[in-house]
C-alpha positions in Angstrom: 0.0 0.0 0.0 1.4 3.4 -0.9 2.5 5.7 1.9 1.3 9.3 2.1 2.8 12.2 4.0 0.8 15.1 5.2 2.0 18.7 5.1 0.9 22.2 6.2 1.3 24.0 2.9 3.1 27.4 2.7 1.8 30.3 0.6 4.6 29.8 -1.9 2.8 26.7 -3.1 -0.6 28.3 -3.8 -0.3 27.9 -7.5 0.4 24.2 -7.1 -2.7 23.9 -4.9 -4.9 25.8 -7.5 -3.7 23.5 -10.3 -4.5 20.4 -8.2 -7.9 21.5 -7.1 -9.0 22.4 -10.6 -7.5 19.3 -12.3 -9.2 16.9 -9.8 -12.6 18.6 -10.0 -12.5 18.3 -13.8 -11.1 14.7 -13.5 -14.0 13.6 -11.2 -16.8 15.4 -12.9 -16.0 16.1 -16.6 -14.4 13.8 -19.2 -13.2 16.7 -21.3 -12.1 20.1 -20.2 -11.1 23.1 -22.3 -7.4 24.1 -21.9 -8.2 27.8 -21.7 -11.0 27.2 -19.2 -8.6 25.2 -17.0 -6.0 27.9 -17.0 -8.7 30.5 -16.2 -10.0 28.6 -13.3 -6.5 28.0 -11.9 -5.7 31.7 -12.1 -9.0 32.6 -10.5 -8.4 30.2 -7.5 -4.8 31.3 -7.2 -5.7 35.0 -7.0 -8.5 34.3 -4.6 -6.3 32.2 -2.2 -3.6 34.9 -2.3 -6.0 37.3 -0.7 -6.6 35.1 2.3 -3.7 36.1 4.5 -4.3 33.8 7.5 -5.6 30.6 5.9 -4.2 27.2 6.7 -3.8 24.6 3.9 -3.3 20.9 4.6 -2.3 18.5 1.8 -1.2 14.9 1.4 1.6 13.9 -0.9 2.4 10.6 -2.5 5.8 8.9 -2.6 6.7 11.1 -5.7 5.9 14.3 -3.9 2.7 14.9 -5.8 -0.3 16.3 -4.0 -3.0 13.6 -3.5 -5.4 15.5 -1.3 -6.0 19.1 -0.2 -8.2 21.2 2.1 -8.1 24.9 3.2 -9.6 26.5 6.3 -9.7 30.1 7.3 -11.3 32.2 10.0 -13.4 34.9 8.3 -12.2 38.5 9.1 -15.6 40.0 8.2 -14.1 41.7 5.1 -12.7 39.1 2.7 -15.1 38.1 0.0 -15.7 34.4 0.5 -16.7 32.0 -2.3 -20.2 31.6 -0.8 -20.8 35.3 -1.2 -19.3 35.5 -4.6 -21.1 32.5 -6.0 -24.4 32.5 -4.1 -24.7 36.1 -2.9 -25.0 34.8 0.7 -23.8 37.2 3.4 -21.9 35.1 5.9 -22.8 37.5 8.8 -26.5 36.8 8.1 -26.1 33.1 8.9 -25.4 33.6 12.6 -27.3 35.3 15.3 -24.4 36.7 17.2 -21.4 38.9 16.4 -19.5 36.7 18.9 -19.7 33.7 16.7 -16.6 32.9 14.7 -17.3 32.0 11.0 -14.9 29.7 9.3 -14.7 28.8 5.7 -13.6 25.3 4.6 -12.7 24.9 0.9 -10.3 23.6 -1.8 -11.1 20.1 -0.8 -10.0 17.6 -3.5 -8.8 14.0 -3.6 -6.8 12.6 -6.5 -8.9 10.4 -8.7 -7.8 6.7 -8.8 -6.7 6.3 -5.1 -10.0 5.0 -3.9 -8.5 2.4 -1.5 -6.7 5.1 0.5 -8.7 8.2 -0.5 -11.2 7.9 2.4 -8.4 7.8 4.9 -6.9 10.9 3.4 -10.3 12.5 3.4 -10.8 11.9 7.1 -7.3 13.1 8.0 -7.6 16.3 6.1 -11.0 17.0 7.5 -9.8 16.4 11.0 -7.1 19.0 10.6 -9.4 21.6 9.2 -12.1 20.9 11.7 -9.6 21.1 14.6 -9.0 24.7 13.7 -12.7 25.5 13.8 -13.3 23.7 17.1 -10.8 25.8 19.1 -13.8 28.0 20.0 -17.2 26.5 20.8 -18.9 29.6 19.4 -17.9 28.7 15.9 -19.6 27.5 12.7 -18.2 26.7 9.3 -19.5 27.3 5.8 -18.4 25.4 2.7 -19.4 24.7 -0.9 -19.5 21.0 -1.8 -20.9 18.7 -4.5 -23.8 16.3 -3.8 -21.4 13.3 -3.3 -19.3 15.1 -0.7 -22.4 16.3 1.1 -23.6 12.8 1.4 -20.3 11.6 2.8 -20.3 14.5 5.4 -23.7 13.4 6.6 -22.7 9.8 6.8 -19.8 10.8 9.0 -22.2 12.5 11.3 -21.3 16.1 10.3 -24.4 18.1 10.3 -24.7 20.1 7.1 -27.5 22.6 6.5 -28.2 23.4 2.9 -28.3 27.2 2.3 -29.3 27.6 -1.3 -30.0 25.7 -4.5 -26.9 24.2 -6.2 -25.1 25.8 -9.2 -22.5 24.5 -11.6 -19.0 25.3 -10.5 -15.6 23.6 -11.3 -17.3 20.8 -13.1 -20.0 19.8 -10.8 -23.2 20.9 -9.0 -22.1 22.8 -6.0 -24.1 23.3 -2.8 -23.5 25.9 -0.1 -23.8 24.5 3.4 -23.5 25.5 7.1 -21.6 23.1 9.4 -22.6 23.3 13.0 -20.1 23.2 15.9 -21.7 20.1 17.5 -21.5 18.1 14.3 -17.9 19.1 13.7 -16.9 18.4 17.2 -18.5 14.9 17.1 -16.4 14.1 14.1 -13.3 15.5 15.6 -13.6 13.6 18.8 -13.9 10.3 16.8 -11.0 11.1 14.5 -8.6 13.2 16.7 -6.1 10.3 16.6 -5.5 11.0 12.9 -3.7 14.3 13.6 -0.2 15.2 14.7 0.2 18.5 16.5 3.3 19.4 14.5 1.3 19.6 11.3 -0.6 22.7 12.4 2.5 24.7 13.1 5.3 23.5 10.8 5.7 23.9 7.0 7.4 20.5 7.0 6.6 16.9 6.2 4.9 15.1 9.0 4.0 11.4 8.7 0.5 10.9 10.0 -1.4 7.7 10.8 -3.3 6.4 7.8 -6.7 4.7 8.0 -7.9 2.0 5.7 
């Protein structure tokens, strides 16, 4: 079985992240993708991620150093334009009833096509790292945009996901905006905390993490 390392990605690798996310979204959802469309989407994601100054990006890499999975989490600063606002015209502040609630955005989730046997383990490990950031404060919620398949997986894992609007076509698939509650996220984290290594959250270095089947 192939071994995977997990990394906290630095900002200098944002273009690599953008290329991976777009490529895998097209690989999973569209048989053919236009070269110019691909380049445009990569540039759009790259520019958007550069504006998020305090985001944390977690990736897995295979034995050849290639990204095999990714996820990005950030605490909203009340001013950055998040994808949910840009795509769905949803004001994040309107989703919570208190100004004391921290709003997080989880995005850029992708798993390399063709690694089905280990992909679910990578999925859970990346999710655990992202959710751990959110759950530092119990007055927190997370928002995300995901396709129908990912939404189904989240619910199977016990992560409460509240649909916020009708889906639209984005990056090769029908994309749905969701609100993830603290209780649902904490339940998942408590069950999967063993997947994490504390060093991964603070170092831009390779850290070998426990894999699940």
